[in-house]
C-alpha positions as CSV (number, residue, x, y, z in Angstrom):
1,M,18.3,54.3,98.2
2,L,19.6,54.9,101.7
3,H,20.2,58.7,100.6
4,I,17.1,59.2,99.3
5,R,15.2,57.6,102.9
6,Y,17.8,59.6,104.9
7,L,16.3,62.9,103.2
8,A,12.7,62.0,104.3
9,R,13.2,61.1,107.6
10,R,15.2,64.5,107.9
11,F,12.2,66.3,106.3
12,I,9.7,64.7,108.1
13,G,11.4,65.2,111.4
14,N,12.3,68.8,111.3
15,E,9.2,70.8,112.4
16,L,11.3,74.1,111.7
17,L,11.4,73.4,107.8
18,Q,7.7,72.0,108.1
19,S,6.9,75.5,109.8
20,R,8.8,77.2,107.1
21,L,7.8,75.5,104.0
22,C,3.4,76.2,105.2
23,A,4.5,79.9,106.0
24,P,4.4,83.3,104.0
25,G,7.8,84.0,102.8
26,P,10.7,83.9,99.9
27,Y,9.4,79.8,100.1
28,T,5.7,80.2,99.0
29,H,6.3,78.6,95.8
30,I,7.7,75.2,97.7
31,H,4.4,74.5,99.3
32,Q,1.9,74.6,96.3
33,R,4.0,71.3,94.9
34,Q,2.8,67.7,97.0
35,I,5.7,65.8,97.9
36,Q,4.2,62.0,97.4
37,F,7.1,58.9,98.7
38,S,6.6,55.3,97.5
39,A,4.5,52.5,99.5
40,F,7.9,50.6,99.9
41,L,9.2,53.2,101.9
42,S,6.8,52.7,104.9
43,K,7.1,48.7,104.4
44,R,7.5,46.5,107.7
45,R,10.9,44.7,108.0
46,K,10.2,40.6,107.8
47,T,11.3,39.2,111.1
48,A,13.9,35.6,110.5
49,E,11.2,33.4,110.5
50,E,9.2,35.1,107.7
51,K,12.3,34.8,105.8
52,H,12.5,31.2,106.0
53,A,9.3,30.6,105.4
54,V,8.4,28.4,102.1
55,E,5.3,30.4,99.8
56,F,3.6,28.5,97.2
57,A,2.3,30.3,94.8
58,P,-1.9,30.2,93.9
59,K,-2.4,27.1,90.7
60,K,-3.1,29.1,87.8
61,K,-6.6,27.5,85.8
62,N,-6.2,26.3,82.6
63,K,-8.7,28.8,80.1
64,P,-11.2,27.2,78.6
65,Q,-10.9,27.2,74.5
66,T,-14.7,28.0,74.2
67,T,-17.0,29.7,76.2
68,G,-20.9,28.1,76.5
69,V,-22.1,25.1,74.9
70,V,-21.2,23.8,71.7
71,D,-23.7,24.7,68.5
72,I,-23.9,21.7,66.2
73,W,-26.5,21.1,63.2
74,R,-27.3,17.9,61.3
75,N,-25.3,17.6,58.0
76,M,-22.8,20.3,59.2
77,T,-19.2,19.4,57.8
78,V,-16.0,18.9,59.6
79,A,-14.6,22.8,58.8
80,D,-17.7,23.8,60.6
81,L,-17.6,21.5,63.2
82,A,-14.2,23.4,64.0
83,Q,-15.4,26.6,63.8
84,S,-17.7,26.2,66.0
85,C,-15.5,24.5,68.7
86,Q,-13.1,27.0,68.0
87,L,-10.0,24.6,67.8
88,E,-7.9,23.9,64.5
89,L,-8.9,21.7,61.9
90,E,-6.2,19.6,61.9
91,H,-7.2,18.8,66.1
92,I,-11.1,17.5,64.9
93,Q,-9.3,15.8,62.2
94,E,-7.6,14.0,64.5
95,V,-10.2,13.3,66.9
96,M,-12.2,12.2,64.0
97,L,-9.9,9.0,63.5
98,Y,-10.8,7.7,67.4
99,V,-14.4,8.1,66.8
100,K,-15.9,4.8,65.4
101,G,-18.4,5.8,62.4
102,A,-17.1,9.6,61.9
103,G,-16.2,8.5,58.2
104,N,-14.2,11.0,56.3
105,I,-11.8,13.5,57.5
106,D,-12.0,16.1,55.0
107,A,-12.6,19.9,55.6
108,T,-16.0,19.4,53.0
109,S,-17.5,16.4,54.5
110,R,-20.7,16.5,56.5
111,L,-21.3,14.7,59.5
112,E,-25.0,13.7,58.9
113,D,-25.4,11.2,62.4
114,P,-25.7,13.9,65.7
115,K,-24.2,11.4,67.7
116,I,-21.3,10.9,66.0
117,I,-20.7,15.2,66.4
118,K,-21.4,15.0,69.9
119,D,-18.9,12.3,70.5
120,I,-16.1,14.0,68.3
121,A,-16.9,17.1,70.5
122,A,-17.0,15.3,73.6
123,K,-13.5,14.1,72.8
124,C,-12.4,17.2,72.8
125,G,-14.1,18.3,76.3
126,M,-16.7,20.1,75.4
127,K,-20.7,19.6,75.5
128,T,-23.3,20.1,72.1
129,K,-26.5,21.8,72.2
130,I,-28.2,20.7,68.4
131,V,-29.4,24.3,67.0
132,A,-30.9,24.4,63.5
133,A,-28.2,25.2,60.4
134,P,-27.0,28.6,60.5
135,V,-28.7,30.4,56.7
136,D,-28.0,33.7,55.4
137,E,-31.2,35.4,56.6
138,E,-30.9,37.7,53.0
139,E,-31.4,34.3,51.6
140,V,-34.2,33.0,53.7
141,L,-36.1,36.4,53.5
142,K,-35.8,35.9,49.9
143,D,-38.6,33.0,48.6
144,R,-36.5,30.6,46.6
145,D,-37.3,27.0,45.7
146,V,-35.4,23.7,46.2
147,V,-34.3,21.4,43.7
148,P,-33.0,18.1,43.8
149,R,-29.2,17.6,43.7
150,P,-26.8,17.1,40.6
151,P,-25.8,13.0,40.1
152,P,-23.8,12.0,43.1
153,A,-20.1,10.8,41.7
154,P,-19.9,7.3,40.9
155,E,-17.4,6.6,43.9
156,S,-20.0,7.7,46.3
157,L,-22.8,5.3,45.5
158,K,-22.9,2.1,47.6
159,E,-25.4,-1.0,46.6
160,R,-29.4,-0.4,47.9
161,P,-32.3,-3.0,47.4
162,P,-34.3,-2.8,44.2
163,V,-38.0,-1.4,44.4
164,V,-40.0,-4.2,42.4
165,T,-43.9,-3.4,41.7
166,V,-46.3,-6.2,41.5
167,M,-48.7,-5.4,38.5
168,G,-51.8,-6.9,36.5
169,H,-55.3,-7.2,36.0
170,V,-57.9,-7.6,39.5
171,D,-57.9,-10.7,40.8
172,H,-55.2,-12.1,39.1
173,G,-53.3,-12.6,42.5
174,K,-51.1,-9.6,43.2
175,T,-51.8,-9.5,46.8
176,T,-51.7,-13.1,47.4
177,L,-47.8,-13.5,46.4
178,L,-46.6,-11.2,48.3
179,D,-48.6,-12.8,51.3
180,S,-47.0,-15.9,50.2
181,L,-43.4,-13.6,49.7
182,R,-43.6,-12.2,53.2
183,G,-45.5,-14.8,55.2
184,A,-48.4,-12.5,56.1
185,S,-52.1,-12.2,55.1
186,V,-52.4,-8.4,53.4
187,A,-55.1,-9.3,51.7
188,A,-57.5,-10.6,54.2
189,G,-56.9,-6.8,55.4
190,E,-58.6,-5.3,52.3
191,A,-62.0,-5.1,51.4
192,G,-63.3,-7.7,49.6
193,G,-59.9,-9.1,49.2
194,I,-59.2,-6.5,46.7
195,T,-56.2,-3.8,46.9
196,Q,-57.4,-0.1,47.3
197,H,-54.3,1.5,48.0
198,I,-50.6,1.1,47.5
199,G,-48.5,-1.1,50.3
200,A,-44.8,-0.8,50.3
201,F,-43.1,-3.1,52.9
202,T,-39.6,-4.9,52.4
203,V,-39.3,-8.8,51.8
204,E,-35.7,-10.5,53.0
205,L,-35.4,-13.5,50.2
206,D,-33.8,-17.0,51.4
207,N,-30.5,-15.7,50.2
208,G,-30.3,-13.0,52.6
209,E,-30.7,-10.0,50.3
210,K,-34.0,-7.1,50.5
211,V,-36.4,-5.9,48.1
212,T,-38.8,-3.5,48.6
213,F,-42.0,-4.3,47.2
214,L,-45.0,-2.3,46.0
215,D,-48.4,-3.4,45.6
216,T,-50.9,-1.6,43.3
217,P,-54.3,-1.5,42.8
218,G,-55.3,-3.5,39.3
219,H,-58.8,-2.3,39.1
220,A,-59.6,0.3,36.8
221,A,-60.2,3.4,38.7
222,F,-56.6,3.1,40.2
223,S,-54.7,3.9,37.0
224,A,-52.4,7.1,38.3
225,M,-51.4,4.9,41.7
226,R,-50.8,2.2,39.2
227,A,-48.7,4.7,36.9
228,R,-47.2,6.2,40.0
229,G,-46.2,2.6,41.1
230,A,-44.5,2.3,38.0
231,N,-42.3,6.0,38.2
232,L,-41.1,4.5,41.6
233,T,-40.0,0.8,40.2
234,D,-36.9,-0.6,39.5
235,I,-38.2,-4.0,38.3
236,I,-41.9,-4.7,37.6
237,V,-43.1,-8.6,37.7
238,L,-45.9,-8.9,35.8
239,V,-48.8,-11.6,37.6
240,V,-51.0,-12.9,34.6
241,A,-53.5,-15.3,35.3
242,A,-53.2,-18.6,33.1
243,E,-56.7,-19.8,33.2
244,D,-57.7,-15.5,32.1
245,G,-54.7,-14.8,29.9
246,V,-53.9,-11.0,28.8
247,M,-56.5,-8.6,30.2
248,E,-58.0,-5.0,30.1
249,Q,-55.2,-3.9,33.0
250,T,-52.4,-6.1,31.8
251,K,-52.3,-4.1,28.6
252,E,-52.2,-0.8,30.7
253,V,-49.4,-2.1,32.7
254,L,-47.0,-3.3,29.6
255,R,-47.9,0.4,28.0
256,L,-46.7,2.1,31.2
257,A,-43.7,-0.4,31.4
258,K,-42.5,0.3,27.9
259,E,-43.1,4.3,29.1
260,Q,-40.7,4.3,31.7
261,S,-38.6,1.5,30.1
262,V,-38.9,-0.7,33.3
263,P,-37.7,-3.9,32.9
264,I,-40.8,-7.2,33.4
265,I,-40.5,-10.4,34.8
266,V,-43.7,-11.7,34.5
267,A,-45.4,-14.8,36.7
268,I,-47.8,-16.8,35.4
269,N,-50.0,-17.3,38.4
270,K,-52.7,-19.9,39.4
271,I,-50.8,-23.1,36.8
272,D,-52.1,-25.4,39.3
273,K,-56.2,-24.4,38.6
274,P,-58.6,-26.2,35.9
275,G,-58.1,-24.4,32.6
276,A,-54.6,-23.3,32.8
277,D,-53.4,-22.9,29.8
278,I,-49.8,-21.3,30.0
279,E,-48.4,-21.4,26.6
280,R,-51.6,-19.2,25.4
281,V,-50.9,-16.7,28.0
282,K,-47.0,-16.5,26.4
283,K,-48.2,-16.9,22.8
284,E,-51.0,-13.3,24.1
285,L,-48.1,-11.7,25.7
286,S,-45.6,-12.4,22.4
287,Q,-48.4,-10.6,20.6
288,H,-48.3,-7.9,22.6
289,G,-44.7,-7.0,22.3
290,I,-43.4,-9.1,25.2
291,A,-40.1,-10.9,23.9
292,L,-40.2,-14.2,26.4
293,E,-37.1,-16.6,26.3
294,G,-37.9,-19.2,24.2
295,Y,-39.6,-17.5,22.0
296,G,-36.6,-14.7,20.6
297,G,-36.7,-12.2,23.6
298,D,-34.8,-12.5,26.9
299,T,-37.5,-11.4,29.4
300,I,-38.1,-13.8,32.5
301,A,-41.6,-15.5,32.6
302,V,-42.1,-18.4,35.5
303,G,-45.2,-20.7,36.0
304,I,-46.3,-20.4,39.9
305,S,-49.3,-21.0,42.1
306,A,-49.2,-18.3,44.7
307,L,-51.9,-19.6,46.7
308,H,-49.1,-22.5,47.3
309,G,-46.0,-21.3,46.9
310,T,-45.0,-23.4,43.6
311,N,-42.1,-22.2,42.2
312,L,-41.9,-18.8,44.0
313,D,-37.8,-19.6,44.9
314,E,-37.5,-19.2,41.4
315,L,-39.2,-16.2,40.6
316,T,-37.2,-14.4,43.7
317,E,-33.9,-15.8,41.9
318,A,-35.2,-13.9,38.9
319,V,-36.1,-10.7,40.9
320,S,-32.2,-10.7,42.2
321,T,-30.6,-11.7,38.9
322,Q,-32.1,-8.7,37.6
323,A,-31.1,-6.7,40.5
324,T,-27.7,-7.9,39.7
325,L,-27.6,-7.6,36.6
326,M,-28.9,-3.8,36.6
327,G,-26.4,-2.8,39.5
328,L,-28.5,-0.5,41.3
329,K,-26.5,1.5,43.3
330,G,-27.9,4.5,45.9
331,E,-25.7,7.6,47.6
332,Y,-26.3,7.1,51.2
333,T,-25.0,10.7,51.9
334,G,-26.1,14.4,51.5
335,P,-29.6,15.6,52.2
336,V,-32.5,13.1,52.0
337,E,-34.9,12.7,48.4
338,G,-37.8,10.4,47.7
339,V,-40.9,9.9,46.9
340,V,-44.3,9.9,48.3
341,V,-46.1,6.5,47.5
342,E,-49.6,6.9,49.8
343,S,-51.0,10.0,52.4
344,K,-53.4,9.4,55.3
345,I,-54.9,11.1,58.5
346,D,-54.6,8.6,61.4
347,S,-57.0,9.8,63.9
348,Y,-54.2,8.7,67.1
349,R,-51.1,9.7,65.1
350,G,-52.1,12.5,62.9
351,K,-50.8,12.8,59.2
352,L,-48.7,10.0,57.6
353,S,-47.0,9.1,54.7
354,T,-45.5,5.9,53.0
355,A,-42.6,7.2,51.0
356,I,-39.7,5.5,49.6
357,V,-36.3,6.8,50.1
358,S,-34.1,7.4,46.5
359,R,-31.4,9.2,47.7
360,G,-29.5,10.3,51.6
361,T,-30.0,8.4,54.8
362,L,-33.6,9.6,56.4
363,R,-33.4,10.3,60.7
364,K,-35.2,12.0,63.3
365,G,-35.7,15.5,62.7
366,A,-35.5,16.2,59.4
367,I,-36.9,19.0,57.6
368,L,-38.5,17.7,54.8
369,V,-40.4,19.2,51.6
370,S,-43.0,17.5,49.3
371,G,-45.2,19.5,46.9
372,Q,-46.8,22.0,49.5
373,A,-46.3,20.4,52.7
374,W,-43.8,20.2,54.8
375,A,-42.5,18.5,58.3
376,K,-40.2,18.0,60.8
377,V,-39.8,14.3,61.1
378,R,-41.1,13.1,64.7
379,G,-41.0,9.6,63.9
380,L,-40.5,6.8,61.2
381,F,-42.2,4.0,61.4
382,D,-41.9,0.6,58.7
383,H,-44.3,-1.5,56.9
384,A,-45.1,-3.5,60.6
385,G,-45.8,-0.1,62.0
386,Q,-42.3,-0.6,64.7
387,P,-40.0,2.3,65.0
388,I,-37.0,2.9,63.0
389,S,-33.9,5.0,63.0
390,M,-32.8,5.3,60.1
391,V,-33.8,5.0,56.0
392,T,-31.5,4.7,52.9
393,P,-31.9,4.2,49.9
394,G,-34.4,1.8,48.8
395,M,-36.5,1.2,52.1
396,P,-40.1,2.3,52.6
397,V,-40.9,4.0,54.9
398,E,-43.7,5.7,57.2
399,I,-43.0,9.6,57.9
400,L,-44.6,11.2,61.0
401,G,-45.0,14.9,61.4
402,W,-46.2,16.5,58.0
403,R,-47.6,19.9,59.1
404,E,-50.2,19.5,55.7
405,L,-51.2,16.0,54.0
406,P,-48.7,15.6,51.2
407,L,-50.2,14.6,47.6
408,A,-49.0,10.5,46.6
409,G,-46.7,11.2,43.8
410,D,-44.5,14.3,45.1
411,M,-40.8,14.3,45.5
412,I,-39.9,15.1,48.9
413,L,-36.2,16.8,49.5
414,E,-34.3,17.6,52.6
415,V,-34.2,21.4,53.8
416,E,-31.6,22.7,56.1
417,S,-34.2,24.2,58.4
418,E,-37.7,25.4,59.1
419,K,-36.9,28.8,57.5
420,V,-36.2,27.7,54.4
421,A,-38.9,25.4,54.4
422,N,-41.4,28.1,54.8
423,S,-39.6,29.8,52.2
424,V,-39.8,27.2,49.5
425,L,-43.1,26.7,50.5
426,R,-43.9,30.6,50.0
427,W,-42.4,30.1,46.2
428,R,-44.3,27.6,45.5
429,T,-47.8,28.9,46.7
430,N,-47.0,32.2,44.7
431,L,-45.9,29.6,41.5
432,A,-49.0,27.6,41.7
433,M,-51.2,30.9,42.4
434,K,-49.6,32.0,39.0
435,E,-49.9,29.0,36.5
436,K,-53.6,29.2,37.8
437,A,-54.3,33.0,37.0
438,L,-52.7,31.8,33.4
439,S,-55.2,28.9,33.4
440,D,-58.1,30.8,33.7
441,A,-57.6,33.6,32.3
442,E,-58.9,32.6,29.2
443,A,-62.6,31.9,31.0
444,I,-62.2,35.3,32.7
445,N,-62.0,37.0,29.6
446,L,-64.5,35.3,28.4
447,K,-66.8,36.1,31.0
448,R,-65.8,39.8,31.4
449,K,-66.5,39.9,27.7
450,E,-70.3,38.2,28.3
451,H,-70.2,40.9,30.9
452,D,-69.3,43.6,29.4
453,E,-72.1,42.8,26.5
454,Q,-74.4,42.5,29.0
455,Y,-73.8,46.1,30.7
456,R,-73.5,47.7,27.0
457,E,-77.0,46.1,26.3
458,E,-78.5,47.0,30.0
459,R,-77.1,50.7,29.3
460,D,-78.5,51.2,25.9
461,K,-81.9,49.9,26.9
462,S,-82.0,51.8,30.0
463,R,-81.1,55.5,27.9
464,R,-83.8,54.5,25.3
465,S,-86.0,54.7,28.2
466,G,-85.6,57.7,29.7
467,F,-84.3,58.8,33.2
468,Y,-86.6,58.7,35.2
469,R,-87.2,54.6,34.0
470,R,-84.2,54.4,34.1
471,K,-84.4,54.1,37.7
472,Q,-85.0,50.8,39.4
473,Q,-88.4,50.0,41.0
474,G,-89.0,47.9,44.3
475,P,-87.0,45.7,46.0
476,R,-83.6,44.8,44.2
477,Q,-83.7,41.3,42.4
478,K,-81.4,38.6,43.9
479,E,-78.6,37.9,42.3
480,A,-78.6,33.9,42.1
481,A,-78.6,31.6,39.1
482,P,-82.4,30.6,38.4
483,D,-83.2,26.9,39.3
484,D,-83.7,25.3,35.7
485,G,-85.4,22.0,37.7
486,K,-83.2,19.6,37.0
487,P,-82.8,17.0,39.4
488,R,-79.1,17.6,41.1
489,I,-77.1,15.0,43.9
490,N,-74.4,17.0,46.2
491,V,-71.3,14.3,47.1
492,I,-68.7,14.7,49.8
493,V,-66.0,12.4,49.8
494,K,-64.0,11.5,52.7
495,G,-61.5,8.5,52.2
496,D,-58.5,6.7,54.1
497,V,-55.8,7.7,51.9
498,H,-55.0,10.2,49.2
499,G,-55.0,7.6,46.2
500,S,-58.4,6.3,47.3
501,V,-60.1,9.5,47.7
502,E,-58.1,10.7,43.9
503,A,-59.1,7.6,42.4
504,I,-63.0,7.9,43.5
505,L,-63.0,11.5,42.4
506,D,-61.5,10.1,38.5
507,V,-64.3,8.1,38.6
508,L,-67.5,10.5,39.2
509,E,-65.6,13.3,36.8
510,T,-66.6,10.6,34.6
511,Y,-70.3,11.4,34.9
512,D,-71.4,12.2,32.2
513,D,-75.4,12.4,32.4
514,N,-75.4,15.8,33.7
515,E,-78.3,16.4,31.4
516,R,-80.8,14.8,33.3
517,C,-79.3,14.7,36.9
518,R,-76.3,16.7,37.9
519,L,-73.9,15.4,40.0
520,D,-71.9,17.8,42.0
521,V,-68.6,17.1,44.6
522,I,-68.9,19.8,46.6
523,H,-66.0,18.6,49.5
524,Y,-63.6,16.1,49.2
525,A,-60.4,15.6,52.1
526,V,-58.5,12.4,53.9
527,G,-59.7,11.6,57.1
528,D,-62.4,11.1,59.3
529,V,-65.8,12.4,58.9
530,N,-66.1,15.6,61.4
531,E,-68.6,18.2,62.3
532,S,-67.6,20.3,59.5
533,D,-68.5,17.5,56.9
534,L,-71.9,17.1,59.0
535,E,-72.5,21.3,58.5
536,L,-72.0,21.0,55.3
537,A,-73.8,18.1,54.1
538,R,-77.1,19.6,56.2
539,L,-76.2,23.0,54.4
540,F,-76.1,21.2,50.6
541,D,-78.1,18.2,51.1
542,A,-75.4,16.0,50.5
543,I,-74.4,12.5,50.4
544,I,-71.3,11.7,52.6
545,Y,-69.4,8.3,51.3
546,A,-67.0,7.6,54.2
547,F,-64.4,5.2,52.6
548,S,-62.8,3.2,55.0
549,V,-63.0,6.3,57.7
550,N,-64.6,6.8,60.9
551,V,-67.7,8.8,61.2
552,A,-68.6,11.0,63.6
553,S,-70.1,10.1,67.1
554,K,-71.8,13.2,66.6
555,A,-74.0,12.0,63.6
556,T,-77.8,12.4,63.5
557,K,-80.4,10.9,61.1
558,D,-80.6,14.1,59.5
559,V,-77.4,13.4,57.7
560,N,-77.1,10.7,54.8
561,I,-73.9,8.9,55.4
562,R,-72.8,6.1,52.8
563,P,-69.9,4.1,54.9
564,V,-67.9,2.0,51.9
565,D,-65.1,-0.2,52.0
566,I,-64.7,-0.9,48.2
567,I,-65.2,1.9,45.2
568,Y,-67.7,-0.7,43.4
569,R,-70.0,-0.4,45.9
570,L,-69.6,3.7,46.7
571,V,-70.3,3.8,42.2
572,D,-73.5,1.0,42.5
573,D,-74.8,3.0,45.3
574,L,-74.5,6.6,43.5
575,K,-76.0,5.1,40.5
576,K,-78.8,4.0,42.5
577,E,-79.4,7.4,43.8
578,I,-79.2,9.0,40.9
579,N,-81.8,6.5,39.5
580,T,-84.2,7.6,42.0
581,K,-83.6,11.0,40.8
582,L,-84.2,10.8,37.4
583,P,-88.4,10.9,36.8
584,Q,-90.7,8.1,35.6
585,V,-90.7,8.0,32.0
586,D,-94.1,6.4,29.6
587,V,-93.0,3.0,28.1
588,E,-95.3,1.1,26.1
589,E,-95.9,-2.3,26.3
590,E,-97.8,-4.6,23.5
591,V,-100.2,-7.0,25.2
592,G,-101.3,-8.7,21.9
593,E,-101.8,-8.8,18.0
594,A,-105.0,-9.3,15.7
595,N,-105.0,-9.5,12.2
596,V,-107.6,-7.5,10.2
597,L,-109.7,-10.9,8.1
598,Q,-112.6,-8.9,6.6
599,L,-114.5,-5.7,7.1
600,F,-118.3,-5.4,7.8
601,D,-120.3,-2.1,7.4
602,I,-123.5,-2.0,9.7
603,N,-125.9,0.9,10.4
604,E,-126.1,1.6,14.0
605,G,-129.4,3.8,13.8
606,R,-128.7,6.2,11.4
607,R,-125.0,5.9,11.6
608,K,-122.6,4.0,9.6
609,V,-120.0,2.5,11.1
610,T,-117.0,-0.2,10.3
611,V,-116.6,-3.3,12.1
612,M,-113.8,-5.2,11.7
613,G,-113.4,-8.9,11.4
614,C,-110.5,-10.1,12.9
615,R,-108.4,-13.4,14.4
616,C,-106.1,-12.5,17.7
617,T,-102.4,-14.0,16.6
618,K,-100.5,-13.3,20.0
619,G,-100.8,-12.3,23.5
620,L,-104.3,-10.6,24.5
621,L,-106.6,-8.2,23.4
622,K,-108.2,-6.3,26.3
623,K,-111.3,-3.5,25.3
624,S,-110.5,-1.5,28.2
625,L,-106.4,-0.7,26.8
626,K,-104.9,1.4,23.5
627,Y,-104.7,0.1,20.1
628,K,-102.8,1.2,17.0
629,V,-102.9,0.2,13.4
630,K,-100.5,-0.7,11.2
631,R,-100.3,-1.9,7.4
632,N,-97.1,-3.4,6.1
633,G,-94.8,-3.0,9.3
634,E,-96.1,1.1,8.8
635,L,-97.7,2.9,11.4
636,L,-100.9,4.4,10.6
637,A,-102.5,5.3,13.5
638,D,-102.3,5.3,17.4
639,E,-103.7,5.5,20.8
640,L,-107.1,4.8,19.7
641,S,-109.9,2.9,21.5
642,L,-112.3,0.1,21.3
643,E,-116.3,1.1,21.4
644,S,-117.3,-2.7,20.9
645,M,-115.2,-6.0,20.9
646,R,-117.7,-9.1,20.3
647,H,-117.2,-12.8,20.4
648,L,-119.8,-14.0,17.9
649,K,-123.0,-12.8,19.4
650,N,-121.6,-11.4,22.9
651,E,-119.7,-8.2,24.3
652,V,-116.6,-9.5,25.8
653,D,-113.7,-7.7,27.7
654,S,-110.9,-9.7,26.5
655,I,-109.8,-12.1,23.6
656,K,-107.3,-14.7,23.2
657,K,-104.7,-15.9,21.0
658,D,-106.4,-17.7,17.8
659,V,-110.2,-16.6,18.8
660,E,-112.2,-14.4,16.4
661,C,-113.9,-11.7,16.7
662,G,-115.3,-8.1,16.0
663,L,-113.5,-5.4,16.6
664,R,-115.0,-1.1,15.9
665,L,-113.1,1.3,16.8
666,N,-113.9,5.0,17.9
667,D,-111.8,6.6,14.7
668,Q,-114.4,5.2,12.1
669,T,-112.4,8.2,9.7
670,L,-109.5,5.7,9.0
671,E,-109.6,3.9,6.0
672,L,-108.7,0.2,6.8
673,K,-108.2,-2.8,4.6
674,A,-107.9,-6.2,4.7
675,G,-104.3,-7.5,6.4
676,D,-103.9,-4.7,8.6
677,T,-102.4,-5.5,12.0
678,I,-104.1,-4.2,14.9
679,V,-101.7,-3.6,17.7
680,C,-102.6,-3.5,21.7
681,Y,-100.9,-2.0,23.9
682,Q,-100.8,-0.4,27.2
683,I,-98.5,2.5,28.9
684,N,-96.8,1.7,31.8
685,R,-94.5,4.3,34.2
686,E,-90.9,3.3,34.2
687,P,-88.1,4.6,36.4
688,Q,-85.0,5.9,34.4
689,Q,-81.6,4.3,34.3
690,T,-78.9,6.6,34.0
691,E,-76.2,5.9,31.0
692,W,-73.3,6.9,33.6
693,D,-71.0,3.9,33.0
694,P,-67.1,4.3,34.6
695,G,-65.8,1.4,32.9
696,F,-66.7,-1.2,35.9
């Protein structure tokens, strides 16, 4: 090193050498090279103080394991969380041991609660951001349907509350029984004390157990709603009035329970009323295939008084015992599955649905698909309208956040993201369109065949008439269907919930008097009456039946709006409206009768006439009315009139009962005999009555 430094200084300081290196000559090749020296050759030497000074190295910063914020999503697995955090799986599993409620630490186990996922990431020193679950883009772009999961493993099941449906005939005390069980008045909130739709709520019994109750309407118009209640339920409580016994809807409930293989507990209500006969009710139930205890079977029958709360403890104990024997269990993890009980449109909160969760745990933010509707859950409410954070199997809930209104009875399934939901809806919409096309194919082919036959007939007619006559003369005729002259009633139905609208439409489908008056439902929907409904009613001159919904404030007098809250009244009002459309008919009314005692031939000028000597035997005979003649019960002639009516020798206008008189008809060609009956009658114009009877 010293040798190199010595040579460098010598080269730099020797001017002669520098001049020789730069001048041309024998050393010309030397200047073409560039001589470079390292920076340490000119480095300044440290002083004594600098040599003894202590130098501290800068503190090294810990390199973060991840950059930015960690993405998390609902129902992600432990392995997904480790991959998102860019940490080892064993590290995440070790952290989960110190997080309350983390659950299973297996790599494939799912973390449903986002709060728990945030706690795990926070203990790893990371921040989180909730995102949609990652999906395969190619799979999303390809429309597909979503189906329920396979049956769960027995070790993943836990106990759940039973779903009990209260069924029975109308006015047998179903809703009053539920009022007594939960200590609230529901029947007072129903129009006329009649349940118009299914109500779902949870009741906590005295023994601490929870039971989900469904209250279904007992009227015949709500058969489909009761059928959905039977599909949802684990146990049926059949309410039978002790003084009425087995009625029509009671038989229907027995049939539904048998089809669905659902156990029944019989509640014989109104045992404190006069005329109550419990033994007679039990015998009637036995005749319809219900094997009661004491009659060779194991079906429990409890005599109660729902109004006074008699023997309700015994009934709840029977429900709890039956649920325990059935061993009802549900899976609390995984995507949510459930059934829509009812759906409606709230003017303040939007589209709502009442549902019962059958599998999984429902929380806010979940993406649900039901039929051809989907929702991102924005709120969960119990039967009292109070917000709740999560819903477990067997519990009823009111779901807020539907984009479209789901139909009652449809299955609810949870999906990963909105993209998957849209894909499922596209799949189901296309499938529904294909099914509709197949169902309409027969009608389309028939219509096409009729059109082809009409076209061939018109073509042949045009060919026979020649080229010039084939050309259409004058303006083109309208292609509207000709008016047949029959009266017509157009109806718009708006209801508070889907079940009520469905029940009303089922009743209207039973209309069978179209030959005299046509009934057309031009629109139906769930929700309040809005401006578009008013415009539609003006266009078609329709009646709007607002079933338990609000009417638009801009409603005018030119629109016929009928607010109703009970389906009986809606049908009665519609029947009255149909009767006003039917034309009046001639109705014959018999005023009196007389027996012919003897015939007299008299001369009136040159004319020979026959006069009947009669006695009035019934009612009254009037000269101005019409008459007909009967012989041995058979009609000889009708629409006859009198030329003369005399009592003794006086011309009179009427003859009372048991008075003899002389009658002369205007038709002298009739060959009358003694013993014939003369009937006096009049024609009245009376309105018609529709023959439609929906079974009320």
